[in-house]
N, C-alpha and C positions, 0 to 999 in steps of 0.2 A: 749837587755838592761837587767839592773841589779838593782836589788832592794836592797839598804843596810840599816839596822837599824842603826841609828846614835845617838849620845848622847853627848850633850852639856857639857861644864864645869860646868854648874849649874845643873846637873843631869837630863836635861829633855831628853826622849827618842822619837825619830820620825821615820818615814820611808821616804826614796826618792829615786828616779829610776835614774839611770846613763846610759850613753851609753855604759861604761865599766869601769872597776876597776882603770883604767889608768885614765880615764876623770874623776872619782871622785878625784883622788889624785892631778890632775892639778888644778881642781876648787877649792879644799880645800886649797892648797897651796896659791892660788890666792886670796883667802878671800872671794870666791863666794858661799860657802856652810855657810848657817847661820841656827840657831836653828829656828824652827816654832813659838817656844812658846816665847823666850826672846830676839831673834835676835843674839845671840853670835856666833862668826864666829869660837870659838874655838871648833871644833866637830871632833869625832873620830868615827870610827865604833864600834859597838858594836857585842859582841858574837852572832851569828846567826844560827840557825839550819837549816842543808841544805834541800832544797825540794826534799823529795823521793817519786818518781814516784811508784805507787803501780797497782794493777790491776784494782782497782776501780776508778783510777785518770782518768782525762780527756786526751784524744788522744793529743799527742804533737802538731797537726795541729789545734787544736782549739785554740782560743785566750782567755786569761783571761778578767776579767773585767777592770782592768788597760789597757791593751793591747789595748782593744776596745776602751776606752776612750782616750787615747793618739792617736790614729788613727782618731777617731772624730776630736780631737782638730788640730790634722795636716792639714785634709781638710777643715777644718774652717779657719785656718790661711793662707792656699794656696790659698783659695778662695776668702778672703775678705781683704788679704794684698798685697803689692808690695813686691817681691822679689829684695833686693839691694845687695846680696852678700857680698864682703869683703867691700863694701862702707858703711856697717851697722851703725858703729860709726859715720862716717863723717855725713851721712845724718840725724841720730837721733839728732846730735848735731845743725845743721842747721835747723831744726823743732823746737827745743827747743830755740834756739836763736831767730827765727822769720826770719830766712833768707830764708826758704822755706816753703810753706804750708803744714799744719799738714795733716798727712797721717797715715795708718797703713803699717807699714813695718815690714820685717824679713831679717835677714840674718846672716852673721858671723862676729865675733868680737873677736881680741886676748884678753885674760883673763885682761891684762893691759889696753885696751881701754875699757873694761866694767866697771872696777873698776874705771876709771878716770870719766865716765859718770855718774855713781853711785854718786861720790863725788862731782860732779858738780849739781847733782839734776835732772839730766836727768833720767825720768822713763823708765827703761828697766829690761826686766826679760829674763832669760834664758829658753828656750824651752825644754822639754824633748825628744826630738828627733832632728835628723840629716837632714838638708835639703836635698830633693831630686835633687834640682837644682844643676846645676855646678857654682863654684865659678867665678866671674867675672875677 
């Protein structure tokens, strides 16, 4: 996981976590990264100071508060949701359209599928972690 400090075209700054720099670029290009304050999708990375490890810094094995929170979220999602793998967009749409009973699900969707769901009013959000499950 990597944290980037981001800035939108309205000069709002915010931080967000991504699986990798490449993941950030793909999500940004697909319009899936938006300003936390105004919702603008015109977002860029800001200059950031690197995290420098000192003698008093925590050991590498210790988890930060953010890592602990993300792990807790992962456990909650996995315990309380059905994993649907690459069928995520299809299942979310079925529930939204009333063709399947509503339930909590998680899985994978291509950026263009996620954008289409959002455009159609289907409430979906990206999770800040990759699934441990195998895709279907």
